[in-house]
Each structure stands twice: as structure tokens, then as C-alpha cells.
LUMTIPA-166285 format. One record per atom (N, C-alpha, C, CB): x, y, z; chain; atom name; residue in three letters. Coordinates in steps of 0.05 Angstrom, whole numbers, plus 5000, padded with zeros to 4 digits. Glycine has a CB too. Example, Ala and Ser with C-alpha at 12.3 -4.5 7.8 and 13.67 -1.06 7.14 Angstrom:
% LUMTIPA-166285
+------+------+------+--------+-------+--------+
|   px |   py |   pz | chaine | atome | residu |
+------+------+------+--------+-------+--------+
| 5264 | 4886 | 5156 |      A |     N |    ALA |
| 5246 | 4910 | 5156 |      A |    CA |    ALA |
| 5264 | 4934 | 5156 |      A |     C |    ALA |
| 5226 | 4911 | 5181 |      A |    CB |    ALA |
| 5257 | 4955 | 5142 |      A |     N |    SER |
| 5273 | 4979 | 5143 |      A |    CA |    SER |
| 5258 | 5001 | 5157 |      A |     C |    SER |
| 5282 | 4988 | 5114 |      A |    CB |    SER |
+------+------+------+--------+-------+--------+
This chain:
% LUMTIPA-166285
+------+------+------+--------+-------+--------+
|   px |   py |   pz | chaine | atome | residu |
+------+------+------+--------+-------+--------+
| 4458 | 6752 | 5163 |      A |     N |    MET |
| 4458 | 6780 | 5170 |      A |    CA |    MET |
| 4429 | 6788 | 5177 |      A |     C |    MET |
| 4470 | 6798 | 5147 |      A |    CB |    MET |
| 4426 | 6802 | 5199 |      A |     N |    SER |
| 4399 | 6810 | 5207 |      A |    CA |    SER |
| 4389 | 6833 | 5189 |      A |     C |    SER |
| 4399 | 6819 | 5236 |      A |    CB |    SER |
| 4363 | 6837 | 5190 |      A |     N |    GLN |
| 4350 | 6857 | 5174 |      A |    CA |    GLN |
| 4359 | 6885 | 5182 |      A |     C |    GLN |
| 4319 | 6855 | 5175 |      A |    CB |    GLN |
| 4363 | 6890 | 5208 |      A |     N |    ASN |
| 4373 | 6915 | 5218 |      A |    CA |    ASN |
| 4400 | 6922 | 5207 |      A |     C |    ASN |
| 4373 | 6916 | 5248 |      A |    CB |    ASN |
| 4418 | 6903 | 5207 |      A |     N |    SER |
| 4445 | 6907 | 5198 |      A |    CA |    SER |
| 4445 | 6913 | 5168 |      A |     C |    SER |
| 4463 | 6883 | 5203 |      A |    CB |    SER |
| 4428 | 6900 | 5153 |      A |     N |    GLY |
| 4425 | 6906 | 5124 |      A |    CA |    GLY |
| 4417 | 6934 | 5119 |      A |     C |    GLY |
| 4406 | 6886 | 5111 |      A |    CB |    GLY |
| 4399 | 6945 | 5135 |      A |     N |    GLY |
| 4390 | 6972 | 5132 |      A |    CA |    GLY |
| 4413 | 6992 | 5137 |      A |     C |    GLY |
| 4367 | 6978 | 5151 |      A |    CB |    GLY |
| 4429 | 6986 | 5158 |      A |     N |    LYS |
| 4451 | 7004 | 5164 |      A |    CA |    LYS |
| 4472 | 7003 | 5141 |      A |     C |    LYS |
| 4465 | 6995 | 5191 |      A |    CB |    LYS |
| 4477 | 6979 | 5131 |      A |     N |    ASP |
| 4496 | 6976 | 5109 |      A |    CA |    ASP |
| 4486 | 6991 | 5084 |      A |     C |    ASP |
| 4501 | 6947 | 5103 |      A |    CB |    ASP |
| 4461 | 6990 | 5079 |      A |     N |    PHE |
| 4449 | 7004 | 5056 |      A |    CA |    PHE |
| 4453 | 7034 | 5059 |      A |     C |    PHE |
| 4420 | 6996 | 5053 |      A |    CB |    PHE |
| 4446 | 7044 | 5082 |      A |     N |    LEU |
| 4448 | 7073 | 5087 |      A |    CA |    LEU |
| 4478 | 7082 | 5084 |      A |     C |    LEU |
| 4437 | 7081 | 5114 |      A |    CB |    LEU |
| 4496 | 7066 | 5095 |      A |     N |    LEU |
| 4524 | 7073 | 5093 |      A |    CA |    LEU |
| 4533 | 7073 | 5064 |      A |     C |    LEU |
| 4541 | 7053 | 5109 |      A |    CB |    LEU |
| 4523 | 7054 | 5048 |      A |     N |    GLY |
| 4529 | 7053 | 5020 |      A |    CA |    GLY |
| 4518 | 7077 | 5005 |      A |     C |    GLY |
| 4518 | 7028 | 5007 |      A |    CB |    GLY |
| 4494 | 7085 | 5012 |      A |     N |    VAL |
| 4482 | 7109 | 4999 |      A |    CA |    VAL |
| 4498 | 7134 | 5005 |      A |     C |    VAL |
| 4453 | 7113 | 5009 |      A |    CB |    VAL |
| 4506 | 7138 | 5030 |      A |     N |    PHE |
| 4521 | 7162 | 5038 |      A |    CA |    PHE |
| 4549 | 7161 | 5024 |      A |     C |    PHE |
| 4524 | 7164 | 5068 |      A |    CB |    PHE |
| 4562 | 7138 | 5025 |      A |     N |    LEU |
| 4589 | 7137 | 5012 |      A |    CA |    LEU |
| 4587 | 7141 | 4982 |      A |     C |    LEU |
| 4602 | 7110 | 5018 |      A |    CB |    LEU |
| 4567 | 7129 | 4970 |      A |     N |    GLY |
| 4563 | 7133 | 4941 |      A |    CA |    GLY |
| 4558 | 7162 | 4934 |      A |     C |    GLY |
| 4540 | 7115 | 4931 |      A |    CB |    GLY |
| 4541 | 7175 | 4950 |      A |     N |    ALA |
| 4535 | 7203 | 4945 |      A |    CA |    ALA |
| 4559 | 7221 | 4948 |      A |     C |    ALA |
| 4512 | 7213 | 4964 |      A |    CB |    ALA |
| 4575 | 7215 | 4969 |      A |     N |    ALA |
| 4599 | 7231 | 4974 |      A |    CA |    ALA |
| 4619 | 7227 | 4951 |      A |     C |    ALA |
| 4612 | 7223 | 5001 |      A |    CB |    ALA |
| 4624 | 7202 | 4943 |      A |     N |    ILE |
| 4643 | 7197 | 4921 |      A |    CA |    ILE |
| 4633 | 7210 | 4895 |      A |     C |    ILE |
| 4647 | 7167 | 4917 |      A |    CB |    ILE |
| 4607 | 7207 | 4890 |      A |     N |    GLY |
| 4596 | 7220 | 4866 |      A |    CA |    GLY |
| 4599 | 7250 | 4866 |      A |     C |    GLY |
| 4567 | 7212 | 4863 |      A |    CB |    GLY |
| 4594 | 7262 | 4889 |      A |     N |    ALA |
| 4596 | 7291 | 4891 |      A |    CA |    ALA |
| 4625 | 7301 | 4887 |      A |     C |    ALA |
| 4585 | 7301 | 4918 |      A |    CB |    ALA |
| 4643 | 7287 | 4899 |      A |     N |    VAL |
| 4672 | 7294 | 4896 |      A |    CA |    VAL |
| 4680 | 7291 | 4867 |      A |     C |    VAL |
| 4690 | 7278 | 4915 |      A |    CB |    VAL |
| 4673 | 7269 | 4855 |      A |     N |    THR |
| 4680 | 7264 | 4827 |      A |    CA |    THR |
| 4668 | 7286 | 4809 |      A |     C |    THR |
| 4670 | 7236 | 4818 |      A |    CB |    THR |
| 4643 | 7293 | 4813 |      A |     N |    ALA |
| 4630 | 7313 | 4797 |      A |    CA |    ALA |
| 4644 | 7340 | 4800 |      A |     C |    ALA |
| 4600 | 7316 | 4804 |      A |    CB |    ALA |
| 4651 | 7347 | 4825 |      A |     N |    LEU |
| 4665 | 7373 | 4830 |      A |    CA |    LEU |
| 4692 | 7374 | 4817 |      A |     C |    LEU |
| 4667 | 7378 | 4860 |      A |    CB |    LEU |
| 4707 | 7352 | 4819 |      A |     N |    LEU |
| 4734 | 7352 | 4809 |      A |    CA |    LEU |
| 4735 | 7351 | 4779 |      A |     C |    LEU |
| 4749 | 7328 | 4820 |      A |    CB |    LEU |
| 4715 | 7340 | 4766 |      A |     N |    THR |
| 4715 | 7339 | 4736 |      A |    CA |    THR |
| 4701 | 7362 | 4723 |      A |     C |    THR |
| 4703 | 7313 | 4727 |      A |    CB |    THR |
| 4687 | 7378 | 4739 |      A |     N |    ALA |
| 4673 | 7401 | 4727 |      A |    CA |    ALA |
| 4692 | 7423 | 4720 |      A |     C |    ALA |
| 4651 | 7412 | 4748 |      A |    CB |    ALA |
| 4687 | 7438 | 4698 |      A |     N |    PRO |
| 4705 | 7459 | 4690 |      A |    CA |    PRO |
| 4700 | 7485 | 4707 |      A |     C |    PRO |
| 4702 | 7465 | 4660 |      A |    CB |    PRO |
| 4712 | 7486 | 4730 |      A |     N |    LYS |
| 4708 | 7510 | 4748 |      A |    CA |    LYS |
| 4736 | 7520 | 4756 |      A |     C |    LYS |
| 4691 | 7503 | 4773 |      A |    CB |    LYS |
| 4736 | 7545 | 4765 |      A |     N |    SER |
| 4761 | 7556 | 4775 |      A |    CA |    SER |
| 4767 | 7544 | 4803 |      A |     C |    SER |
| 4759 | 7587 | 4776 |      A |    CB |    SER |
| 4790 | 7548 | 4812 |      A |     N |    GLY |
| 4798 | 7538 | 4839 |      A |    CA |    GLY |
| 4781 | 7549 | 4861 |      A |     C |    GLY |
| 4827 | 7544 | 4844 |      A |    CB |    GLY |
| 4775 | 7575 | 4859 |      A |     N |    ARG |
| 4759 | 7588 | 4880 |      A |    CA |    ARG |
| 4730 | 7576 | 4880 |      A |     C |    ARG |
| 4757 | 7618 | 4875 |      A |    CB |    ARG |
| 4718 | 7573 | 4857 |      A |     N |    GLU |
| 4691 | 7561 | 4855 |      A |    CA |    GLU |
| 4692 | 7532 | 4865 |      A |     C |    GLU |
| 4681 | 7562 | 4826 |      A |    CB |    GLU |
| 4712 | 7518 | 4858 |      A |     N |    LEU |
| 4714 | 7490 | 4867 |      A |    CA |    LEU |
| 4717 | 7488 | 4897 |      A |     C |    LEU |
| 4739 | 7476 | 4853 |      A |    CB |    LEU |
| 4733 | 7505 | 4909 |      A |     N |    ARG |
| 4736 | 7505 | 4938 |      A |    CA |    ARG |
| 4710 | 7512 | 4952 |      A |     C |    ARG |
| 4759 | 7524 | 4947 |      A |    CB |    ARG |
| 4696 | 7532 | 4940 |      A |     N |    GLN |
| 4670 | 7540 | 4952 |      A |    CA |    GLN |
| 4650 | 7517 | 4950 |      A |     C |    GLN |
| 4659 | 7565 | 4937 |      A |    CB |    GLN |
| 4649 | 7503 | 4927 |      A |     N |    ASP |
| 4631 | 7480 | 4924 |      A |    CA |    ASP |
| 4638 | 7458 | 4943 |      A |     C |    ASP |
| 4631 | 7470 | 4895 |      A |    CB |    ASP |
| 4664 | 7453 | 4947 |      A |     N |    LEU |
| 4673 | 7432 | 4966 |      A |    CA |    LEU |
| 4664 | 7439 | 4994 |      A |     C |    LEU |
| 4703 | 7428 | 4964 |      A |    CB |    LEU |
| 4668 | 7465 | 5001 |      A |     N |    GLN |
| 4660 | 7474 | 5028 |      A |    CA |    GLN |
| 4630 | 7471 | 5032 |      A |     C |    GLN |
| 4668 | 7504 | 5032 |      A |    CB |    GLN |
| 4614 | 7478 | 5012 |      A |     N |    GLU |
| 4585 | 7475 | 5014 |      A |    CA |    GLU |
| 4577 | 7445 | 5017 |      A |     C |    GLU |
| 4570 | 7487 | 4990 |      A |    CB |    GLU |
| 4590 | 7428 | 5001 |      A |     N |    GLY |
| 4585 | 7400 | 5002 |      A |    CA |    GLY |
| 4593 | 7388 | 5030 |      A |     C |    GLY |
| 4601 | 7385 | 4981 |      A |    CB |    GLY |
| 4615 | 7398 | 5041 |      A |     N |    TYR |
| 4623 | 7390 | 5067 |      A |    CA |    TYR |
| 4602 | 7398 | 5088 |      A |     C |    TYR |
| 4650 | 7402 | 5074 |      A |    CB |    TYR |
| 4593 | 7422 | 5086 |      A |     N |    GLU |
| 4572 | 7432 | 5106 |      A |    CA |    GLU |
| 4547 | 7415 | 5104 |      A |     C |    GLU |
| 4566 | 7461 | 5101 |      A |    CB |    GLU |
| 4538 | 7409 | 5080 |      A |     N |    VAL |
| 4514 | 7392 | 5076 |      A |    CA |    VAL |
| 4518 | 7364 | 5088 |      A |     C |    VAL |
| 4507 | 7390 | 5046 |      A |    CB |    VAL |
| 4542 | 7352 | 5082 |      A |     N |    ALA |
| 4548 | 7326 | 5092 |      A |    CA |    ALA |
| 4549 | 7326 | 5123 |      A |     C |    ALA |
| 4574 | 7315 | 5080 |      A |    CB |    ALA |
| 4561 | 7347 | 5134 |      A |     N |    LYS |
| 4564 | 7349 | 5163 |      A |    CA |    LYS |
| 4536 | 7351 | 5176 |      A |     C |    LYS |
| 4580 | 7374 | 5170 |      A |    CB |    LYS |
| 4518 | 7367 | 5164 |      A |     N |    GLU |
| 4491 | 7370 | 5174 |      A |    CA |    GLU |
| 4476 | 7344 | 5173 |      A |     C |    GLU |
| 4476 | 7392 | 5158 |      A |    CB |    GLU |
| 4478 | 7330 | 5151 |      A |     N |    ARG |
| 4463 | 7305 | 5147 |      A |    CA |    ARG |
| 4474 | 7284 | 5167 |      A |     C |    ARG |
| 4466 | 7294 | 5119 |      A |    CB |    ARG |
| 4500 | 7283 | 5170 |      A |     N |    SER |
| 4511 | 7263 | 5188 |      A |    CA |    SER |
| 4503 | 7269 | 5217 |      A |     C |    SER |
| 4542 | 7262 | 5186 |      A |    CB |    SER |
| 4501 | 7294 | 5223 |      A |     N |    SER |
| 4492 | 7302 | 5250 |      A |    CA |    SER |
| 4463 | 7293 | 5255 |      A |     C |    SER |
| 4493 | 7333 | 5253 |      A |    CB |    SER |
| 4446 | 7296 | 5234 |      A |     N |    LEU |
| 4418 | 7287 | 5237 |      A |    CA |    LEU |
| 4417 | 7256 | 5239 |      A |     C |    LEU |
| 4402 | 7296 | 5212 |      A |    CB |    LEU |
| 4433 | 7242 | 5224 |      A |     N |    VAL |
| 4433 | 7213 | 5226 |      A |    CA |    VAL |
| 4443 | 7205 | 5254 |      A |     C |    VAL |
| 4452 | 7201 | 5204 |      A |    CB |    VAL |
| 4463 | 7218 | 5264 |      A |     N |    ALA |
| 4473 | 7211 | 5291 |      A |    CA |    ALA |
| 4452 | 7216 | 5312 |      A |     C |    ALA |
| 4499 | 7227 | 5297 |      A |    CB |    ALA |
| 4438 | 7238 | 5309 |      A |     N |    GLN |
| 4416 | 7244 | 5328 |      A |    CA |    GLN |
| 4394 | 7222 | 5327 |      A |     C |    GLN |
| 4404 | 7272 | 5323 |      A |    CB |    GLN |
| 4386 | 7214 | 5303 |      A |     N |    ASN |
| 4366 | 7193 | 5300 |      A |    CA |    ASN |
| 4376 | 7167 | 5312 |      A |     C |    ASN |
| 4359 | 7189 | 5270 |      A |    CB |    ASN |
| 4401 | 7161 | 5308 |      A |     N |    VAL |
| 4412 | 7136 | 5319 |      A |    CA |    VAL |
| 4411 | 7137 | 5350 |      A |     C |    VAL |
| 4441 | 7131 | 5309 |      A |    CB |    VAL |
| 4419 | 7160 | 5361 |      A |     N |    ARG |
| 4418 | 7163 | 5391 |      A |    CA |    ARG |
| 4390 | 7160 | 5401 |      A |     C |    ARG |
| 4430 | 7191 | 5399 |      A |    CB |    ARG |
| 4371 | 7173 | 5388 |      A |     N |    GLU |
| 4343 | 7171 | 5397 |      A |    CA |    GLU |
| 4333 | 7142 | 5395 |      A |     C |    GLU |
| 4325 | 7190 | 5380 |      A |    CB |    GLU |
| 4339 | 7129 | 5374 |      A |     N |    THR |
| 4330 | 7101 | 5371 |      A |    CA |    THR |
| 4343 | 7083 | 5391 |      A |     C |    THR |
| 4337 | 7091 | 5342 |      A |    CB |    THR |
| 4369 | 7087 | 5396 |      A |     N |    ALA |
| 4383 | 7071 | 5416 |      A |    CA |    ALA |
| 4372 | 7076 | 5444 |      A |     C |    ALA |
| 4414 | 7078 | 5416 |      A |    CB |    ALA |
| 4365 | 7101 | 5450 |      A |     N |    THR |
| 4354 | 7107 | 5476 |      A |    CA |    THR |
| 4327 | 7093 | 5479 |      A |     C |    THR |
| 4351 | 7137 | 5480 |      A |    CB |    THR |
| 4310 | 7094 | 5459 |      A |     N |    GLY |
| 4284 | 7081 | 5459 |      A |    CA |    GLY |
| 4287 | 7051 | 5463 |      A |     C |    GLY |
| 4268 | 7087 | 5434 |      A |    CB |    GLY |
| 4306 | 7039 | 5448 |      A |     N |    VAL |
| 4310 | 7010 | 5450 |      A |    CA |    VAL |
| 4320 | 7003 | 5478 |      A |     C |    VAL |
| 4330 | 7000 | 5428 |      A |    CB |    VAL |
| 4338 | 7019 | 5488 |      A |     N |    ALA |
| 4349 | 7013 | 5515 |      A |    CA |    ALA |
| 4327 | 7015 | 5536 |      A |     C |    ALA |
| 4371 | 7034 | 5522 |      A |    CB |    ALA |
| 4309 | 7034 | 5533 |      A |     N |    GLY |
| 4286 | 7036 | 5552 |      A |    CA |    GLY |
| 4268 | 7012 | 5551 |      A |     C |    GLY |
| 4270 | 7061 | 5546 |      A |    CB |    GLY |
| 4263 | 7002 | 5526 |      A |     N |    ARG |
| 4246 | 6978 | 5523 |      A |    CA |    ARG |
| 4260 | 6954 | 5534 |      A |     C |    ARG |
| 4239 | 6974 | 5494 |      A |    CB |    ARG |
| 4286 | 6952 | 5530 |      A |     N |    VAL |
| 4301 | 6929 | 5541 |      A |    CA |    VAL |
| 4300 | 6929 | 5571 |      A |     C |    VAL |
| 4330 | 6929 | 5531 |      A |    CB |    VAL |
| 4303 | 6952 | 5583 |      A |     N |    ASN |
| 4301 | 6954 | 5612 |      A |    CA |    ASN |
| 4274 | 6947 | 5623 |      A |     C |    ASN |
| 4308 | 6982 | 5622 |      A |    CB |    ASN |
| 4253 | 6955 | 5609 |      A |     N |    ASP |
| 4225 | 6948 | 5616 |      A |    CA |    ASP |
| 4221 | 6918 | 5616 |      A |     C |    ASP |
| 4205 | 6962 | 5598 |      A |    CB |    ASP |
| 4231 | 6905 | 5594 |      A |     N |    VAL |
| 4228 | 6876 | 5591 |      A |    CA |    VAL |
| 4244 | 6862 | 5613 |      A |     C |    VAL |
| 4237 | 6867 | 5563 |      A |    CB |    VAL |
| 4268 | 6872 | 5618 |      A |     N |    LYS |
| 4285 | 6861 | 5639 |      A |    CA |    LYS |
| 4271 | 6862 | 5666 |      A |     C |    LYS |
| 4312 | 6875 | 5641 |      A |    CB |    LYS |
| 4259 | 6884 | 5673 |      A |     N |    ASP |
| 4245 | 6887 | 5698 |      A |    CA |    ASP |
| 4221 | 6868 | 5700 |      A |     C |    ASP |
| 4235 | 6916 | 5702 |      A |    CB |    ASP |
| 4206 | 6865 | 5678 |      A |     N |    LYS |
| 4184 | 6846 | 5678 |      A |    CA |    LYS |
| 4193 | 6818 | 5681 |      A |     C |    LYS |
| 4168 | 6849 | 5652 |      A |    CB |    LYS |
| 4214 | 6810 | 5668 |      A |     N |    VAL |
| 4224 | 6783 | 5670 |      A |    CA |    VAL |
| 4235 | 6778 | 5698 |      A |     C |    VAL |
| 4247 | 6778 | 5649 |      A |    CB |    VAL |
| 4248 | 6797 | 5709 |      A |     N |    GLN |
| 4259 | 6794 | 5736 |      A |    CA |    GLN |
| 4236 | 6791 | 5756 |      A |     C |    GLN |
| 4277 | 6819 | 5743 |      A |    CB |    GLN |
| 4215 | 6807 | 5754 |      A |     N |    ALA |
| 4192 | 6805 | 5772 |      A |    CA |    ALA |
| 4179 | 6778 | 5769 |      A |     C |    ALA |
| 4172 | 6827 | 5767 |      A |    CB |    ALA |
| 4176 | 6768 | 5745 |      A |     N |    LYS |
| 4163 | 6742 | 5740 |      A |    CA |    LYS |
| 4181 | 6720 | 5752 |      A |     C |    LYS |
| 4159 | 6738 | 5709 |      A |    CB |    LYS |
| 4207 | 6722 | 5749 |      A |     N |    TRP |
| 4225 | 6702 | 5759 |      A |    CA |    TRP |
| 4222 | 6701 | 5790 |      A |     C |    TRP |
| 4255 | 6709 | 5752 |      A |    CB |    TRP |
| 4221 | 6724 | 5803 |      A |     N |    ILE |
| 4218 | 6725 | 5832 |      A |    CA |    ILE |
| 4192 | 6712 | 5840 |      A |     C |    ILE |
| 4220 | 6754 | 5843 |      A |    CB |    ILE |
| 4171 | 6718 | 5825 |      A |     N |    GLU |
| 4144 | 6706 | 5830 |      A |    CA |    GLU |
| 4145 | 6676 | 5828 |      A |     C |    GLU |
| 4123 | 6718 | 5811 |      A |    CB |    GLU |
| 4157 | 6666 | 5807 |      A |     N |    ILE |
| 4159 | 6637 | 5802 |      A |    CA |    ILE |
| 4175 | 6624 | 5824 |      A |     C |    ILE |
| 4171 | 6631 | 5774 |      A |    CB |    ILE |
| 4197 | 6636 | 5831 |      A |     N |    ARG |
| 4214 | 6624 | 5852 |      A |    CA |    ARG |
| 4199 | 6623 | 5879 |      A |     C |    ARG |
| 4240 | 6641 | 5856 |      A |    CB |    ARG |
| 4184 | 6644 | 5885 |      A |     N |    SER |
| 4169 | 6644 | 5911 |      A |    CA |    SER |
| 4147 | 6622 | 5910 |      A |     C |    SER |
| 4157 | 6671 | 5916 |      A |    CB |    SER |
| 4135 | 6618 | 5887 |      A |     N |    ARG |
| 4115 | 6597 | 5885 |      A |    CA |    ARG |
| 4127 | 6569 | 5889 |      A |     C |    ARG |
| 4100 | 6598 | 5858 |      A |    CB |    ARG |
| 4151 | 6565 | 5877 |      A |     N |    GLU |
| 4165 | 6540 | 5880 |      A |    CA |    GLU |
| 4172 | 6535 | 5909 |      A |     C |    GLU |
| 4190 | 6539 | 5862 |      A |    CB |    GLU |
| 4181 | 6555 | 5923 |      A |     N |    GLU |
| 4187 | 6552 | 5951 |      A |    CA |    GLU |
| 4163 | 6545 | 5967 |      A |     C |    GLU |
| 4201 | 6577 | 5962 |      A |    CB |    GLU |
| 4140 | 6556 | 5960 |      A |     N |    GLU |
| 4115 | 6549 | 5974 |      A |    CA |    GLU |
| 4106 | 6521 | 5968 |      A |     C |    GLU |
| 4093 | 6569 | 5967 |      A |    CB |    GLU |
| 4109 | 6512 | 5943 |      A |     N |    ASP |
| 4100 | 6486 | 5934 |      A |    CA |    ASP |
| 4117 | 6463 | 5945 |      A |     C |    ASP |
| 4099 | 6485 | 5904 |      A |    CB |    ASP |
| 4143 | 6468 | 5948 |      A |     N |    VAL |
| 4161 | 6447 | 5957 |      A |    CA |    VAL |
| 4162 | 6447 | 5987 |      A |     C |    VAL |
| 4189 | 6450 | 5944 |      A |    CB |    VAL |
| 4152 | 6427 | 5999 |      A |     N |    ARG |
| 4152 | 6424 | 6028 |      A |    CA |    ARG |
| 4165 | 6397 | 6034 |      A |     C |    ARG |
| 4124 | 6426 | 6041 |      A |    CB |    ARG |
| 4184 | 6397 | 6051 |      A |     N |    ILE |
| 4198 | 6372 | 6059 |      A |    CA |    ILE |
| 4188 | 6364 | 6086 |      A |     C |    ILE |
| 4229 | 6375 | 6058 |      A |    CB |    ILE |
| 4177 | 6340 | 6088 |      A |     N |    GLU |
| 4167 | 6330 | 6113 |      A |    CA |    GLU |
| 4191 | 6319 | 6129 |      A |     C |    GLU |
| 4146 | 6307 | 6109 |      A |    CB |    GLU |
| 4193 | 6326 | 6155 |      A |     N |    PRO |
| 4215 | 6316 | 6171 |      A |    CA |    PRO |
| 4212 | 6286 | 6174 |      A |     C |    PRO |
| 4216 | 6330 | 6198 |      A |    CB |    PRO |
| 4235 | 6273 | 6175 |      A |     N |    MET |
| 4235 | 6243 | 6178 |      A |    CA |    MET |
| 4245 | 6237 | 6206 |      A |     C |    MET |
| 4254 | 6230 | 6157 |      A |    CB |    MET |
| 4234 | 6216 | 6217 |      A |     N |    GLU |
| 4243 | 6207 | 6243 |      A |    CA |    GLU |
| 4259 | 6181 | 6239 |      A |     C |    GLU |
| 4219 | 6201 | 6263 |      A |    CB |    GLU |
| 4283 | 6181 | 6249 |      A |     N |    VAL |
| 4300 | 6158 | 6245 |      A |    CA |    VAL |
| 4295 | 6139 | 6269 |      A |     C |    VAL |
| 4330 | 6166 | 6244 |      A |    CB |    VAL |
| 4289 | 6114 | 6262 |      A |     N |    VAL |
| 4284 | 6094 | 6282 |      A |    CA |    VAL |
| 4305 | 6072 | 6278 |      A |     C |    VAL |
| 4255 | 6083 | 6281 |      A |    CB |    VAL |
| 4319 | 6065 | 6298 |      A |     N |    TYR |
| 4340 | 6044 | 6296 |      A |    CA |    TYR |
| 4327 | 6017 | 6302 |      A |     C |    TYR |
| 4363 | 6050 | 6314 |      A |    CB |    TYR |
| 4339 | 5996 | 6291 |      A |     N |    LYS |
| 4329 | 5969 | 6295 |      A |    CA |    LYS |
| 4328 | 5961 | 6325 |      A |     C |    LYS |
| 4347 | 5949 | 6281 |      A |    CB |    LYS |
| 4347 | 5971 | 6339 |      A |     N |    SER |
| 4347 | 5964 | 6367 |      A |    CA |    SER |
| 4324 | 5976 | 6383 |      A |     C |    SER |
| 4374 | 5972 | 6380 |      A |    CB |    SER |
| 4311 | 5996 | 6372 |      A |     N |    ASP |
| 4288 | 6008 | 6385 |      A |    CA |    ASP |
| 4263 | 5991 | 6383 |      A |     C |    ASP |
| 4282 | 6036 | 6373 |      A |    CB |    ASP |
| 4263 | 5972 | 6364 |      A |     N |    PHE |
| 4240 | 5954 | 6361 |      A |    CA |    PHE |
| 4244 | 5929 | 6378 |      A |     C |    PHE |
| 4235 | 5947 | 6331 |      A |    CB |    PHE |
| 4224 | 5922 | 6391 |      A |     N |    SER |
| 4226 | 5897 | 6407 |      A |    CA |    SER |
| 4222 | 5872 | 6389 |      A |     C |    SER |
| 4205 | 5897 | 6429 |      A |    CB |    SER |
| 4208 | 5876 | 6366 |      A |     N |    ASN |
| 4203 | 5852 | 6349 |      A |    CA |    ASN |
| 4224 | 5849 | 6327 |      A |     C |    ASN |
| 4176 | 5854 | 6336 |      A |    CB |    ASN |
| 4244 | 5867 | 6325 |      A |     N |    GLN |
| 4265 | 5866 | 6306 |      A |    CA |    GLN |
| 4255 | 5862 | 6277 |      A |     C |    GLN |
| 4284 | 5843 | 6313 |      A |    CB |    GLN |
| 4239 | 5880 | 6268 |      A |     N |    THR |
| 4227 | 5878 | 6241 |      A |    CA |    THR |
| 4246 | 5886 | 6219 |      A |     C |    THR |
| 4202 | 5895 | 6239 |      A |    CB |    THR |
| 4267 | 5901 | 6225 |      A |     N |    GLY |
| 4286 | 5909 | 6204 |      A |    CA |    GLY |
| 4280 | 5935 | 6191 |      A |     C |    GLY |
| 4287 | 5888 | 6183 |      A |    CB |    GLY |
| 4260 | 5950 | 6201 |      A |     N |    VAL |
| 4253 | 5976 | 6190 |      A |    CA |    VAL |
| 4273 | 5997 | 6201 |      A |     C |    VAL |
| 4224 | 5984 | 6197 |      A |    CB |    VAL |
| 4285 | 6012 | 6183 |      A |     N |    GLU |
| 4306 | 6031 | 6192 |      A |    CA |    GLU |
| 4295 | 6060 | 6195 |      A |     C |    GLU |
| 4329 | 6031 | 6172 |      A |    CB |    GLU |
| 4275 | 6067 | 6180 |      A |     N |    SER |
| 4264 | 6094 | 6183 |      A |    CA |    SER |
| 4234 | 6094 | 6175 |      A |     C |    SER |
| 4279 | 6114 | 6165 |      A |    CB |    SER |
| 4220 | 6113 | 6185 |      A |     N |    LYS |
| 4192 | 6116 | 6179 |      A |    CA |    LYS |
| 4184 | 6146 | 6179 |      A |     C |    LYS |
| 4174 | 6100 | 6198 |      A |    CB |    LYS |
| 4163 | 6153 | 6165 |      A |     N |    SER |
| 4154 | 6181 | 6165 |      A |    CA |    SER |
| 4142 | 6188 | 6191 |      A |     C |    SER |
| 4134 | 6186 | 6142 |      A |    CB |    SER |
| 4145 | 6212 | 6199 |      A |     N |    GLN |
| 4133 | 6222 | 6224 |      A |    CA |    GLN |
| 4103 | 6223 | 6220 |      A |     C |    GLN |
| 4145 | 6249 | 6232 |      A |    CB |    GLN |
| 4088 | 6211 | 6237 |      A |     N |    GLU |
| 4059 | 6211 | 6235 |      A |    CA |    GLU |
| 4047 | 6234 | 6250 |      A |     C |    GLU |
| 4047 | 6184 | 6244 |      A |    CB |    GLU |
| 4026 | 6245 | 6239 |      A |     N |    LYS |
| 4013 | 6268 | 6252 |      A |    CA |    LYS |
| 3986 | 6260 | 6262 |      A |     C |    LYS |
| 4010 | 6291 | 6233 |      A |    CB |    LYS |
+------+------+------+--------+-------+--------+
């Protein structure tokens, strides 16, 4: 498991543990129904607010990571194009001239030779 995933799992555990603990405390506390419903509503509002903040942080982080990934992709792509163009410049194939045996008067048996400049 990666370190990032462990952090997410930990935060999820903290939020779930807090929620379960809060509900347990509210249900076992000696309060009237009205007070209990009000406490539950307040707890819900707090949890909603916190989850909204966490979601916003996750979106911002994901946007930043996506931007960095795109930057790296563009750099790699540019480098790849540069390397490919260098390879095309470095690789030069010299044309070959085909010479048949019958073209030689001495019948040496040579079938091809490089074109001389």
C-alpha cells in the first residue's frame, strides 16, 4: 500500500470513529427527545461542513497534481520529439548500386558495391 493511500485510510478512520463516537454519546446521554434531535442536527451540520472542506481540499490537490502531470507529459513529449529528430539526422543510409556479374568483363563474382563519390 502506498503512503498516500495510508493517509486517506487514516483520515477516513478518524472521521468514521468520530461520527460513531458522537452518535453513541448522544444516544446514551440522558436528554429529552427534543434536545437529542437538536444535538443530532448540530452534529450533522458540523459533519457536513467538515466533509465539504475535505472535498474542497481533495479537489484542489487533484487539480494541482493534474497540472503537474500535464507539465511533465509536455516536457517528456517535447524531449521525445527532440530525440526522434536527432535519430533521423544521425541515421543516413547510403544508396547502393547493384552491379551484375555479367557487367564485369573479368567475371570476378562481385554482386554489389557501394556507390563511390
